[in-house]
N, C-alpha and C positions, 0 to 999 in steps of 0.2 A: 409254200405260197409266196409269190413275189410281193414285196412291199415297197413303198416309196415311189410308186409309179405316178406320174403326173396325169391327172384326168380332168378334162374339161367338162364339168358337170353343170347342167342348167341350175341345179339346186344350190350351187355355191358361187354364183355370179351376182349375188345381191349387191347392189350399189347403195351405200348410205344415201338416202334420198329424203325428200320432203315428206311431211306427215301424210299427205294424200297418197303418194306412191307407196309408202310403208303400209298404209291401211289396205290398199289394193293387194299388196303382196300377201299380207296376213289373211285376208279373206280368201284369196285364191288357194293358199296353202291349206287352210282349214276346210275348204270345200272338196279337197281330193279324197277319194274313197280309201277306206282302210283295206289292208291286205289280209287274206286268210293265211293260216299257218303254212299251208302247202304252197301258196303263191310266193310268200316271202322266202321260203326255203329254196324254191326253184330259182328265183331271181339271184339269191345269194350264191348258189352253186354255179350258175351261168357266169357270174362275175368272177368268182374265185377260180374256176377251172378254165374258162374260155376268155376271160377279160372282156366280156360283152358289155360295152358301155351303155347300150340301151337298157340292159337289165339293171345296171347300177343306177341309171337315171330313174327308172321306175321304182326301185327300192328306196332311194333317198327321198324322192319327191313325195312318196306316200307317208314318210315319217317326218316331213317338215313341220307338221303340227306339233310334234313332240319338241322340236327345237324351239318353237315359239312359246310353248307352254312352260318349258324350263327357263328360257330367257326372261319371261315375264316375272318370274319369282326373284330375279336379281335387279329389277328396275330401281328398287329403292336405294341402290348404291350410287345413283346419280350418273351412270355412264350411258352413252347413247344406246338406245334399244337396238338400232340397226347393227351396231358393233357387237352387241351381245349375241344377236342372231348369227352374225358371221362366225363368231367363235364357236357357237353351237354347231354350225355347219361343218367346221373342222372336226369336231368330235364325231359328227354323223359319218363323215367320210372315213375317219380312222376306224370306227366300228364296222363299217361295211367291208373294210379291207382285212379285218381280223376275225370276223364272225365265222364260226364253224357250224353250218346248218345241221350236222349230224348230232350235235349235242341237244339234249332235250330242254331247250330254252327258246322262247320267242325272241325275235330280233328286236322288238320294241322294248323288251326288258333289258336286253344287253346294251342297246344303244343309249338308253337313258343315262347309264353311268358315265359313258364317254362324253355325252353332251354336257352333263353337269360338271364333270372334271375340267373340261376345256374352258367353260365359262367361269368357273371358280378361279382357275389360274389367271384368266384375263382380268378378273376383278381385282385379285391380289396384286397384279402387276401395275394396274392403272388407277386404283382407287386413291392412291397417294404416291407422291414422289419418294416417300420413305418406304422401304420394303416392310410390309406389315406382318407377314407370316411365312416361315420357312419350313417348319416341321408340321407333321400331320396334326399334332395336338394344337398348335397355334392356329392352323387353318380352321380347325373345328371350332376353336374359341372365337375366331373372327366372325364366322358365319352363324354362330348360335348364341352369341352373347346377348344381343338385343331380345331375341325370343325368350331366353331364359329369364332375363330381368323383368320382362313383361309378365311372365308366368308367375313369378314370385312377388309381383307388385312393387318392384324397385323402380323408382322413377328414373328416366333417362337423365344422364348428366355426367360430369367429369369426376364424380366421387361415388363410392358404393359403401354400404355399411359392412362392418366386419363379418356379421352373420351371413349376409347374402354372398359376400366374397367367398367365404368358406364353403357355402353350399354349392356355388357354381364350380369352384375348383374341384370339389369332390365329385360332382356329377360328370364333369368333362375330363376328369383325371389329369388336371394340370396343376401347376403351382399357383398359390395365391398371389405371388408377385406377378405372374403372367396375367392373371385376371386384372390386377391393378393397372398394369401397363396397357393392356388392351382397352380398358375403360377410358383411360386418358387419351389414347390414340383415336378412338371412335368419337370421343366428346369434343375433339378439336379438328379443325380443318387446316389444310395447307394454306400458308399465307406468303404472298410474294414479297421478296426483299425490297421490291420497288414500290410497295404499297405506301401511300402517304400517311403520315402521322400528324395528328393535331388539327386544329381548326383551319389553320392557314394553309395546310397541305404543302408546305415548303420543304418539310423533312421526310425522309423515307426510313423504313425499318433498318436498312443496311447502314444508315448513318450512326446507329447506336450499337452496332456490333463491335465488340472489343477483341482485338487480336493480341494475345499475350506473348506471341513469339517475337523474336528479334527481327528488326528490319533487315532486309537482304544485305545491305552494306555492313551492318553491325555483325551479322552472322559470318560474313566472309572475314572480317577483321578478327573476330574471336577465333575462328578456325586457323587463320594464318598465325596468330600469336601462339596458339596452343602447339601448332606444329613446330614453330621456332623454339619455344621453350623445351619441347621434347628433344629436339636435336641438340640444343646446348647441354641439357642434362645428360643425355646419352653420351656425348663426347667427353664430358667431365668425368663421368663414372668410368668410362673406358680407360682413363689414365690411372685408375687405382689398380692395385694388385688384386688377384682373385679373392683372397681372404677379406680384404677391405670391401670389395664389391658385394660379397655375400652378406657381410654384416650390415652394410648400408641398406641393401634391398630388404633384408629380413626385419631390420629395426625401423627403418624410416619410410620405405616405399611399399610395404605390404599393408593390407587392409587391417589386420589384427595387430601386427607388431610383436615380434618375439621378445621374450625377456632376456636379460643378460645371462641369467643362469641357464636358460634353455640353450642359448647359443654356445655358452661355455661347454656344456655337456656334449653338444654336437661336434665342436671343434677340438675337444680334449684339452681345454685351457680353463683358467679361472674366470669368473665373471668380471673381476677387476681388470684382467687383461683384455677382455672383450671391450670393456668401457674405454680403455686406453686406445685400442685400435680404432674404435668408432670415433673418438675425439680427433685422432690424427687424420682419419679419412675425411671427416667433416671439414677440417682445416684445409686439406688439399682441394676438396670440392669448392670451398669458398674462394680460395685463391684463383682457381681455374675459371670459375663463373664470374668473379669480379672483373677479370680481364676481358670478358666478353660482354657482360650486361650491366656492370656496376654493382648494385646491391642485390645479391641473389635472394635474400629474405624478402625484400620488398617486391621482387618480381615473382615471388611464390614458388621459387625453384627448390628451396630447402625449407622443410618444416622447422618451426622454432623448437628448440630443445625444451 
């Protein structure tokens, strides 16, 4: 069956309108007659097999009441009712495009899932500027938390008792930490950074945000200094012979730092000889770096012994 085809349907051209226009639309949709099983199956076949737009219009218009009924259940989330209906219409059209009339299921049963799914996704995307739920468990928690708290007699708020938290987590099969997070998210609303603070309303919330990162010019200076130190140190180490380079890297530049005994076993020499080679190598590094930067210890190029 072809999918993704653009269809101009009268049932999906609802314009977000004033209350009066919205009420007229709802009354008109609720007044449309229901379809018998044979009628909806015939319309679904005509749309699927022949792409008969008249059949699609008849099928979707007869089920607009379902869109309105499902959308009404999500009005408490504070989003425009007309937008909820629009999203429900998208679910209605997706269901009409995927419905298989040969299966022993009514179109009204099938379409309800699609309508609810599209509206839920819209609510999750727009209820807050912060993404509220991504997994199916988090979505279930978002849409069922208030109902479950009311059922167990837990007052709405930004805190929840340990016993109620445990019960909700068990019933919804989520972690207790997820319940705590969702309780705090639902108990607070988004606040503009430009919202005034204080009685004089001269300050805004953004004035009190602290940025712990470096200023751009300081960040550039730090990066430049780091690159310069690395170049100096690399050049100085390059003047050492291979054995001196190995000892300096293992003793001074590695995170753990090898012992004299370990390096002696690796190189086949005594640990005292390793110490002597290291001391001579450090003197060479110091002389090379002093010529370039002055005091290499102060510059942080050579760790103190």
